[in-house]
C-alpha positions as CSV (number, residue, x, y, z in Angstrom):
1,M,150.2,91.9,96.5
2,T,152.1,92.9,93.3
3,V,148.9,94.1,91.7
4,L,148.3,96.4,94.7
5,K,151.8,97.8,94.4
6,I,151.3,98.5,90.7
7,I,147.9,100.1,91.1
8,N,149.2,102.2,94.0
9,L,152.2,103.4,92.0
10,A,149.9,104.2,89.1
11,L,148.0,106.5,91.4
12,L,151.2,108.6,91.9
13,V,150.7,109.5,88.2
14,A,146.9,109.6,88.1
15,F,146.5,112.1,91.0
16,P,148.4,114.9,89.3
17,I,146.5,114.3,86.1
18,A,143.3,114.6,88.0
19,W,144.4,117.8,89.7
20,F,144.8,119.5,86.3
21,A,141.8,117.9,84.6
22,P,138.6,119.8,84.3
23,L,136.3,119.0,87.3
24,L,133.4,121.1,86.1
25,R,132.4,123.7,83.7
26,A,130.7,126.8,85.1
27,G,129.1,129.9,83.7
28,L,126.8,132.7,84.7
29,L,124.4,132.5,81.7
30,P,123.5,129.8,79.2
31,L,124.4,132.2,76.3
32,F,128.1,132.5,77.3
33,G,130.7,129.8,77.2
34,L,131.5,127.8,80.3
35,S,134.8,128.1,82.1
36,E,136.5,124.9,83.0
37,I,137.6,124.6,86.6
38,S,140.2,122.1,87.8
39,V,141.5,121.5,91.3
40,I,144.5,123.6,90.6
41,S,142.6,126.5,89.0
42,G,140.1,126.4,91.8
43,L,142.9,126.5,94.3
44,Q,144.5,129.5,92.5
45,S,141.2,131.4,92.8
46,L,140.7,130.4,96.4
47,W,144.2,131.6,97.4
48,E,143.2,135.1,96.2
49,A,139.8,135.0,97.9
50,D,140.1,133.0,101.1
51,V,143.4,131.7,102.4
52,V,142.0,129.6,105.2
53,L,139.6,127.7,102.8
54,A,142.5,127.4,100.3
55,L,144.7,125.7,102.9
56,L,141.8,123.4,103.8
57,V,141.1,122.4,100.2
58,T,144.8,122.1,99.4
59,G,145.2,119.7,102.3
60,L,142.1,117.7,101.4
61,A,142.6,117.6,97.6
62,I,146.4,117.4,97.2
63,F,148.3,116.5,100.3
64,A,146.0,113.9,102.0
65,P,145.6,111.6,98.9
66,Y,149.2,111.9,97.8
67,L,150.7,111.4,101.3
68,K,148.4,108.4,101.7
69,T,149.5,107.0,98.3
70,I,153.2,107.5,99.2
71,G,152.6,106.0,102.6
72,L,151.0,102.9,101.1
73,A,153.9,102.5,98.7
74,L,156.3,102.6,101.6
75,V,154.3,99.9,103.4
76,H,154.2,97.8,100.3
77,F,158.0,98.0,99.9
78,H,158.4,97.4,103.7
79,L,159.9,100.8,104.3
80,L,157.2,101.9,106.6
81,D,155.7,99.7,109.4
82,R,152.2,98.4,108.8
83,R,151.1,100.0,112.0
84,A,150.8,103.3,110.0
85,L,147.9,101.8,108.0
86,P,145.2,103.3,110.3
87,V,146.7,106.8,109.8
88,L,146.8,106.3,106.1
89,H,143.2,105.1,106.1
90,I,142.2,108.4,107.8
91,L,144.1,110.4,105.1
92,G,142.0,108.6,102.5
93,K,138.8,109.5,104.2
94,L,139.9,113.2,104.4
95,A,140.6,113.1,100.7
96,M,137.1,111.9,100.0
97,A,135.8,115.0,101.8
98,D,137.0,117.2,98.9
99,V,134.9,115.2,96.5
100,F,131.9,115.9,98.7
101,L,132.8,119.7,98.8
102,I,132.8,119.8,95.0
103,A,129.5,117.9,94.7
104,L,128.0,120.2,97.3
105,Y,129.1,123.2,95.2
106,I,127.5,121.8,92.1
107,V,124.2,121.0,93.9
108,V,124.1,124.5,95.4
109,V,124.8,126.3,92.2
110,K,122.3,124.2,90.2
111,G,119.7,124.6,93.0
112,I,119.7,128.4,93.1
113,G,119.5,128.6,89.3
114,Y,121.9,131.6,89.1
115,G,124.5,129.9,86.9
116,R,125.1,126.9,84.9
117,V,127.3,124.0,86.1
118,E,128.2,120.8,84.3
119,T,130.4,118.1,85.6
120,A,133.5,117.2,83.6
121,W,135.6,114.1,83.2
122,G,138.2,115.3,85.8
123,L,135.7,115.0,88.6
124,Y,135.2,111.3,87.7
125,L,138.9,110.7,87.4
126,F,139.6,112.5,90.8
127,T,136.8,110.5,92.5
128,A,138.0,107.2,90.9
129,C,141.6,107.9,92.1
130,I,140.4,108.4,95.7
131,L,138.1,105.4,95.6
132,V,140.9,103.2,94.1
133,S,143.2,104.4,96.8
134,L,140.6,103.4,99.5
135,V,140.3,100.0,97.9
136,V,144.1,99.5,97.8
137,S,144.3,100.6,101.4
138,F,141.5,98.1,102.4
139,F,143.2,95.2,100.7
140,T,146.6,96.2,101.9
141,E,145.3,95.9,105.5
142,R,143.9,92.5,104.8
143,L,146.8,91.0,102.8
144,E,149.8,92.6,104.5
145,K,151.0,90.1,107.1
146,P,152.3,91.5,110.4
147,A,156.1,91.0,110.9
148,A,156.7,88.2,113.4
């Protein structure tokens, strides 16, 4: 159980790094340089263009995974009842939706051939953080004993 606590607490540091890391590089033509896009820079652009979509992505990319990680830490330190685990598991699934949105964007842009898109290391870091969080949640449910 101690390993799960350490991994989960490490996610509290890894998620903010993943938010600022470049998810992808995008450009209009192969001759020009590619702009790096992170979760935060993408959200900044979305807030200017579409507030509703920006709220959705903010909830999926930032609030859902971080609230889940904090909730798991509270469960690990017995500050939150383990009955909250199903809700935390749902938050983890919502966070995974953001990875699918990014992947869909990459496929669409590559498919129409209008621009050039390359994945960057931040996409893998962000995906790994969410997958590790799901694994921590899975093992927490299995190992955490209900209070008698």
